[in-house]
C-alpha positions in Angstrom: 132.4 190.4 123.3 132.5 187.4 125.6 131.9 187.8 129.3 134.9 187.6 131.7 135.2 184.4 133.7 133.5 184.4 137.1 135.3 181.2 137.9 138.7 180.4 136.4 140.4 177.1 137.2 144.0 176.5 136.1 146.0 173.3 136.2 144.0 171.7 138.9 145.3 168.4 140.2 144.0 166.2 143.0 145.8 163.1 144.4 144.5 160.6 146.9 146.7 158.4 149.2 146.0 154.7 148.9 146.8 151.7 151.1 149.9 149.8 150.2 153.2 150.7 148.7 154.7 150.5 145.2 157.8 148.5 144.1 160.0 151.3 145.3 158.5 151.3 148.8 156.6 154.6 148.3 153.0 155.1 149.4 150.6 154.4 146.6 148.5 157.4 145.4 145.8 157.9 142.8 145.9 161.0 140.6 142.2 161.5 140.3 142.3 165.0 138.6 145.3 165.8 136.4 146.0 169.4 135.2 142.4 170.4 134.5 141.6 174.0 133.4 138.3 175.7 132.6 136.5 179.0 132.8 132.8 179.8 133.5 131.5 183.3 132.6 128.9 184.8 134.9 125.3 183.6 134.3 126.5 180.6 132.2 126.7 176.9 132.7 129.7 174.6 132.2 128.9 170.9 132.0 131.5 168.4 132.9 130.6 165.0 131.5 132.3 161.6 131.7 131.9 158.0 132.9 131.9 157.1 136.6 135.5 157.4 137.8 136.5 160.1 135.3 137.2 162.6 138.0 134.4 165.1 137.3 132.9 165.1 140.8 136.3 165.2 142.4 137.2 168.2 140.3 134.0 170.0 141.4 134.6 169.2 145.1 138.1 170.6 144.8 136.7 173.8 143.3 134.4 174.0 146.4 137.4 173.4 148.7 135.8 170.2 150.0 138.6 168.1 148.6 142.2 169.2 149.0 144.0 170.0 145.7 147.6 169.0 145.1 148.2 171.9 142.6 146.5 174.5 140.6 144.6 177.8 141.0 140.9 178.5 141.7 140.1 182.1 140.9 136.6 183.2 141.9 135.4 186.6 141.0 139.0 187.8 140.8 140.1 186.4 144.1 142.3 183.4 144.8 139.7 181.2 146.4 142.1 178.2 146.4 144.6 180.0 148.7 142.2 181.1 151.4 142.4 179.6 154.9 140.7 180.0 158.3 138.0 182.6 158.7 138.6 184.0 155.2 137.8 180.6 153.7 134.7 180.2 156.0 133.3 183.5 154.8 134.2 182.9 151.2 132.5 179.5 151.2 129.1 181.2 151.0 130.0 182.1 147.4 130.3 178.4 146.4 127.3 176.2 147.1 126.4 172.6 146.1 123.3 170.8 145.1 124.0 167.2 145.9 123.1 164.1 143.9 121.0 162.2 146.5 118.1 164.2 148.0 117.5 161.4 150.4 120.8 161.4 152.2 121.9 165.1 151.7 119.2 166.5 154.1 119.4 166.3 157.9 116.4 164.1 158.9 116.2 165.8 162.3 115.7 169.3 160.9 112.5 170.8 159.6 112.6 172.1 156.0 112.8 175.7 157.0 115.8 175.0 159.3 117.6 173.1 156.6 117.4 176.2 154.4 118.3 178.4 157.3 121.5 176.5 158.1 123.9 178.3 155.7 122.5 181.6 156.7 123.0 180.9 160.4 126.6 179.7 159.9 127.4 182.8 157.9 126.2 185.0 160.8 125.4 188.0 158.7 121.6 188.1 158.9 119.0 188.5 161.6 116.4 185.9 162.3 113.8 188.1 160.7 115.9 188.5 157.5 116.4 184.8 157.4 112.7 184.2 157.6 112.1 186.5 154.7 114.8 184.8 152.6 113.3 181.3 153.4 109.8 182.5 152.4 111.1 183.9 149.1 113.1 180.7 148.3 110.2 178.3 149.1 108.1 180.3 146.7 110.9 180.3 144.1 111.5 176.5 144.2 107.7 175.7 144.1 107.1 174.7 147.8 104.1 175.8 149.8 104.5 178.0 153.0 102.9 175.3 155.2 105.6 172.8 154.2 108.3 174.7 156.0 107.5 172.9 159.2 107.7 169.4 157.7 110.6 167.0 158.1 112.4 165.5 155.0 110.7 162.1 155.3 107.4 163.9 154.6 108.5 165.0 151.2 108.9 163.2 147.9 112.2 162.9 146.2 111.6 165.8 143.9 110.4 168.0 146.8 113.5 167.1 148.8 115.7 168.2 145.9 113.8 171.5 145.8 114.7 171.9 149.5 118.3 171.2 148.6 118.2 173.8 145.9 116.7 176.4 148.2 119.4 175.6 150.8 122.1 176.2 148.1 120.6 179.5 147.0 120.1 180.9 150.6 123.5 182.6 151.0 123.2 184.1 147.4 126.3 182.3 146.0 128.4 183.4 143.1 128.5 179.9 141.7 126.4 176.8 142.3 127.8 173.3 141.7 125.2 170.8 140.6 126.5 167.3 141.2 124.3 164.9 139.3 121.3 166.8 140.7 118.6 164.6 138.9 120.2 161.2 138.6 118.5 159.8 141.7 115.0 161.0 140.6 112.3 159.6 138.4 112.4 160.7 134.7 109.3 162.8 135.0 110.6 164.5 138.0 114.0 165.0 136.4 112.5 167.3 133.8 110.7 169.4 136.4 114.0 169.9 138.4 116.0 170.7 135.3 113.4 173.3 134.2 113.4 174.7 137.7 117.2 175.1 137.6 117.1 176.9 134.3 114.3 179.2 135.6 116.2 180.0 138.7 119.3 180.7 136.7 117.5 183.5 134.8 115.7 184.8 137.9 118.9 185.1 140.1 121.6 185.3 137.3 123.1 182.1 138.6 126.4 180.5 137.4 126.4 176.7 137.3 129.1 174.1 137.3 127.0 171.1 136.2 128.3 167.6 136.7 126.6 164.7 134.9 127.1 161.4 133.1 123.9 162.0 131.1 124.6 163.8 127.8 120.9 164.5 127.3 120.9 166.5 130.5 124.1 168.2 129.5 122.7 169.2 126.2 119.6 170.7 127.8 121.4 172.6 130.6 124.8 173.7 129.5 126.4 176.5 127.4 129.9 174.9 127.4 130.9 171.3 127.7 134.1 169.7 129.0 134.6 165.9 128.6 136.7 164.2 131.2 138.4 160.8 130.9 140.5 159.4 133.7 141.2 162.7 135.4 141.9 164.8 132.3 139.8 167.0 130.0 140.0 165.5 126.5 137.6 167.8 124.8 136.1 171.3 125.5 133.6 173.1 123.3 130.4 175.2 123.3 127.2 173.1 123.1 126.3 173.6 119.5 129.8 172.8 118.3 130.2 169.8 120.5 126.9 168.1 119.5 127.5 168.9 115.8 131.0 167.5 115.6 133.0 165.7 118.3 136.7 165.8 117.8 137.9 163.2 120.3 137.2 159.5 119.8 136.1 159.1 123.5 133.5 161.9 123.1 132.2 160.2 119.9 131.9 156.9 121.8 130.0 158.5 124.6 127.4 160.1 122.3 127.1 156.9 120.2 126.0 155.1 123.3 123.0 157.4 124.0 120.2 156.4 121.6 117.6 158.7 123.2 119.5 162.0 122.7 118.4 164.2 119.9 121.7 164.5 118.1 122.4 166.9 115.2 125.4 164.8 114.1 124.3 162.2 111.6 127.9 160.9 111.3 127.8 159.3 114.7 127.7 155.5 114.6 127.6 153.1 117.4 131.1 152.6 118.9 131.8 150.2 121.6 134.7 150.9 124.0 136.6 147.7 124.7 139.4 147.1 127.1 140.1 148.4 130.6 141.0 152.0 131.8 144.6 152.6 132.7 145.9 152.3 136.3 146.2 155.8 137.6 148.3 154.7 140.6 151.3 154.5 138.2 152.6 157.3 135.9 151.1 157.4 132.4 153.3 157.9 129.3 150.7 158.4 126.6 147.1 159.2 125.9 145.0 157.6 128.7 142.4 156.5 126.1 144.9 154.9 123.8 144.5 151.4 125.2 140.7 151.5 124.4 140.7 153.7 121.3 140.1 151.9 117.9 142.0 154.7 116.1 145.1 154.7 118.3 148.5 154.9 116.7 152.1 154.5 118.0 152.4 158.1 119.0 149.2 157.8 121.2 151.0 155.4 123.5 154.2 157.4 123.7 153.3 161.0 124.5 150.4 162.8 126.2 148.3 165.0 123.8 147.4 168.5 124.8 144.2 170.5 124.1 144.4 172.0 120.6 144.0 174.3 119.0 144.9 176.8 121.7 142.6 179.7 122.4 139.9 178.2 120.2 136.2 177.6 121.1 136.5 173.9 120.4 139.5 172.0 121.6 140.5 168.3 121.8 143.5 166.4 123.2 144.1 163.9 120.4 147.2 163.1 118.3 145.0 162.3 115.4 144.1 166.0 115.0 147.7 167.0 114.5 148.5 164.3 111.9 
């Protein structure tokens, strides 16, 4: 029996205003996330993968309520997190924490390491100074930092150590879900492996639930239980890890994997597939599959109607007209 979803996102859309006006005189907008839905069971990891500009980070920020959504529901542990405002939202934010991409810019250079980890606890206002000190000591040990390093400033740490501080800060308020936004992409390859193994170890230790954002399929394969592939604001394929890496159903997913020579694939059928052409302009309404203009297998129907994720209620879904023909 599968676990119930700790986080359930339904029909999430995010639109950004742009400068200038269209031919009808209306303010231009960019539909960065379009009707995205996914679930994450407690203690599991969902990976969202795609090229830069696919909307994966924007979707994650919308889940954390750091970007305003245009439509959709965000249900966290049975509560409508997306509808909260004011003090209710401030308190509930403790349950959703983020590990940011760049450990160099995401830490306050004026604060000592222990004060960086203390910040979310202090803002929550639910623990005493003594309780905070105990939590900080436990987290420094958990992420592999020495007690004497608590008094150091960020510039006195290496990139990997800074990311460990960022991880400790994210875990301090004991969140229900942790969003990992490209947490190793700014680090050296050797350090990347250390941080990824640390994240997996902490997940087991604290029963963490991760929403993992990455463009690196090797990282996604190592970290994630479920995978959602995004292209130009939409989820085009969703599957569990074994099913996805064994057989991709969407041409875009196949192209992504074919471009990663270092990944240990279990799919011998994958051949190198170049993606030519340009992505569609999301400032104007789209009438068909957003990948149709770049897809070597596109047919007439692909340009006329938007495909939906099929088959419904299945463990492996893809939004592609070729699957229904």
